[in-house]
Each structure stands twice: as C-alpha cells, then as structure tokens.
C-alpha positions in Angstrom: 0.4 71.1 -64.0 2.8 73.5 -66.0 4.5 74.2 -62.8 6.4 70.9 -62.8 8.0 71.3 -66.3 8.8 74.8 -65.4 10.6 73.7 -62.3 12.6 71.2 -64.2 13.5 73.9 -66.7 14.5 76.3 -64.1 16.7 73.6 -62.3 18.4 72.9 -65.7 19.0 76.6 -66.4 19.9 77.4 -62.8 22.8 74.8 -63.2 24.6 77.6 -65.1 24.5 79.9 -62.1 27.9 78.8 -61.1 29.4 81.0 -63.9 28.3 84.1 -62.0 29.1 82.9 -58.3 32.2 85.3 -58.2 30.0 88.2 -59.1 27.0 88.3 -56.8 25.0 91.1 -58.7 25.3 89.1 -62.0 24.2 86.0 -60.1 21.1 87.9 -58.8 20.4 89.1 -62.4 20.7 85.8 -63.8 18.4 84.2 -61.2 15.9 87.0 -61.5 15.6 87.3 -65.2 16.7 84.1 -66.7 15.9 81.3 -64.2 12.7 82.7 -62.9 11.2 85.4 -65.1 12.2 84.1 -68.6 11.3 80.5 -67.9 8.0 81.2 -66.2 6.7 83.8 -68.5 7.5 81.7 -71.7 5.7 78.7 -70.3 2.7 81.1 -69.5 2.6 82.2 -73.0 3.0 78.6 -74.4 0.0 77.5 -72.3 -2.2 80.4 -73.6 -1.1 79.8 -77.1 -1.8 76.1 -76.8 -5.1 76.0 -74.9 -6.8 79.2 -75.5 -5.6 81.3 -78.3 -7.1 79.5 -81.2 -10.3 78.7 -79.5 -13.6 80.2 -80.9 -14.3 81.6 -77.1 -11.2 83.8 -77.5 -13.3 86.4 -79.5 -12.2 89.6 -77.8 -9.0 91.5 -77.0 -9.8 91.4 -73.4 -9.7 87.6 -73.5 -5.9 87.8 -73.8 -5.8 89.4 -70.3 -8.3 87.0 -68.8 -6.6 83.8 -70.1 -3.1 85.0 -69.4 -4.0 86.0 -65.8 -5.8 82.7 -65.1 -2.7 80.7 -66.3 -0.5 83.0 -64.0 -2.6 82.4 -61.0 -2.8 78.8 -61.5 1.1 78.7 -61.7 1.4 81.1 -58.6 -0.9 78.7 -56.6 1.4 75.8 -57.2 4.5 77.7 -56.8 3.1 79.2 -53.4 2.2 75.7 -52.2 5.9 74.5 -52.8 7.3 77.7 -51.1 4.9 77.5 -48.1 5.9 73.8 -47.5 9.4 75.0 -46.9 8.8 78.4 -45.3 5.6 78.3 -43.4 2.6 80.6 -42.8 4.7 83.8 -42.9 5.8 83.0 -46.4 2.2 82.2 -47.3 1.1 85.5 -46.2 3.9 87.6 -47.8 3.5 85.8 -51.1 -0.2 86.2 -51.1 0.2 90.2 -51.0 3.3 90.2 -53.3 4.1 87.3 -55.4 0.5 86.4 -56.6 -0.2 90.1 -57.5 3.2 90.2 -59.4 2.3 87.1 -61.4 -1.1 88.6 -62.3 0.1 91.9 -63.3 3.1 90.8 -65.3 1.1 88.0 -67.1 -1.7 90.5 -67.5 0.4 92.9 -69.3 1.5 90.0 -71.6 -2.1 89.1 -72.1 -3.0 92.6 -73.3 -0.5 92.1 -76.1 -1.7 88.5 -76.8 -5.3 90.0 -77.2 -4.0 92.6 -79.6 -2.0 89.9 -81.5 -5.2 87.8 -81.8 -6.8 90.6 -84.0 -3.6 91.9 -85.6 -3.7 92.9 -89.3 -1.1 90.3 -90.3 1.2 87.6 -89.2 4.2 89.8 -88.8 2.2 92.2 -86.5 0.9 89.3 -84.7 4.2 87.9 -83.9 5.7 91.2 -82.9 2.9 91.7 -80.4 3.4 88.5 -78.9 7.0 89.0 -78.4 6.5 92.5 -77.2 4.0 91.2 -74.5 6.5 88.2 -73.4 9.3 90.7 -73.1 7.4 93.2 -71.1 6.1 90.3 -68.6 9.7 89.2 -68.5 10.9 92.7 -67.5 8.3 93.2 -64.9 8.7 89.7 -63.5 12.5 89.9 -63.5 12.6 93.3 -61.9 10.5 92.1 -59.1 12.7 89.1 -58.5 15.7 91.3 -58.9 14.6 93.6 -56.2 14.0 90.7 -53.8 17.0 88.7 -54.7 19.3 91.7 -54.5 18.3 92.7 -51.0 21.0 90.5 -49.3 23.6 92.0 -51.7 22.7 95.6 -51.9 20.6 96.1 -48.7 17.2 95.3 -47.5 15.7 98.5 -48.6 15.9 97.1 -52.3 13.2 94.5 -51.3 10.7 97.4 -50.6 11.1 98.5 -54.3 8.6 95.8 -55.2 5.7 97.8 -53.8 6.0 100.8 -56.2 6.7 98.4 -59.0 3.5 96.6 -58.3 1.5 99.6 -57.9 2.8 101.2 -61.1 2.3 98.0 -63.1 -1.2 97.7 -61.7 -2.1 101.2 -63.0 -0.5 100.3 -66.5 -2.5 97.2 -66.7 -5.8 98.8 -65.7 -5.2 101.3 -68.6 -4.4 98.4 -71.0 -7.7 96.7 -69.9 -9.7 99.8 -70.5 -8.2 100.2 -73.8 -8.8 96.7 -74.9 -12.4 96.9 -73.7 -12.9 100.2 -75.7 -11.4 98.6 -78.8 -13.6 95.6 -78.4 -16.6 97.8 -78.2 -15.6 99.9 -81.1 -14.9 96.7 -83.2 -18.2 95.3 -82.4 -16.7 92.4 -80.6 -18.6 93.1 -77.3 -21.6 95.1 -76.3 -21.4 98.0 -73.8 -23.3 95.9 -71.2 
C-alpha cells in the first residue's frame, strides 16, 4: 500500500516540473531522477527500515537484498496495474520485461548495502552504508527512466539503452549477493547449506 503515498508525493514533487518546461532535457532529468527514482527508492528504504530492519529475522546480510527486492516487487506490481489500466496489454508485457526487473535490481543493490549496514561496526558506518545504497538505487532507477523519458527528445535509440543497463546491473547485483552470502557464512550467520 506504499504505492499510494508515493504517487501522492510524486504528484506534489511533479508540480515543480513547470520550472523546466523550456529546457526539455532538464525536464527529463527532473522527472527521471527526482519525481520517479528519488521518491520511489526513498519510500522503499523507509518500508524496509520500518518493517524488517530491526526484526530478529533480519539476521543475515543477504536479508537486506531479500527484503528490499520484495518491497520493490510489491511496489512494481501496483505501479504496473496503474500503468496497464491506461496502456493495455502491450504496456503490461513491456513493463514485465523491463520495469519489474529494473525495480528488483535497483532495490536489490540498495538491499546489499542495507544488509551491510545492519552488521556495520558503528552507527556512522551504518548510516553511510544506508545512504550509499539509497544513492546507488536512485542512480540506477533514474538512469533507466532517463533513457526512456529522453527517447522523445534525443531519439528512440536512447530507449534501448535500458537493456545494457539492466544486464550490467544484474551482473553487479549477482556479485553483491555472492559476496553477502560468503560474508554471512564466514561470520557464522548462515550455514553452507
């Protein structure tokens, strides 16, 4: 249900788009990074912090990835329903293969840092890791949206840039997951099974 507060915040923040109407590329940047990526990733972080981070079950670094991806997929599901109502089955198929994986990998990268933050040596390191994860998720999400939103301004070819971005981010996330599992095993938080 976090989707509805996010939409409200995005509508409020989107009100300030009019400042950039005369410069289309700045408008695209604002929509991609501020209205979409910043608002959505902050809410995902807040959900994980509120409902999972301090729970006893959050006992492995890998849990950061799991909980954050789950939050992102719940968000992506509701977002897709809203987009499909307006765009039809073609939009559903396109978003299933692009937007849903983007939400998962961007938030998964944030989750890798949330998992590290949970087991940080001190509060300063914890906060630093949380912010780093958030900014990485915003960067990935914003870049994805920027490529799509810039296509009408810069040319349709920009929209295809989402595919190498998704592949590269998936590879990076996979490395983060392997590292988290290895560190969990080494620290005795999980068995090799």
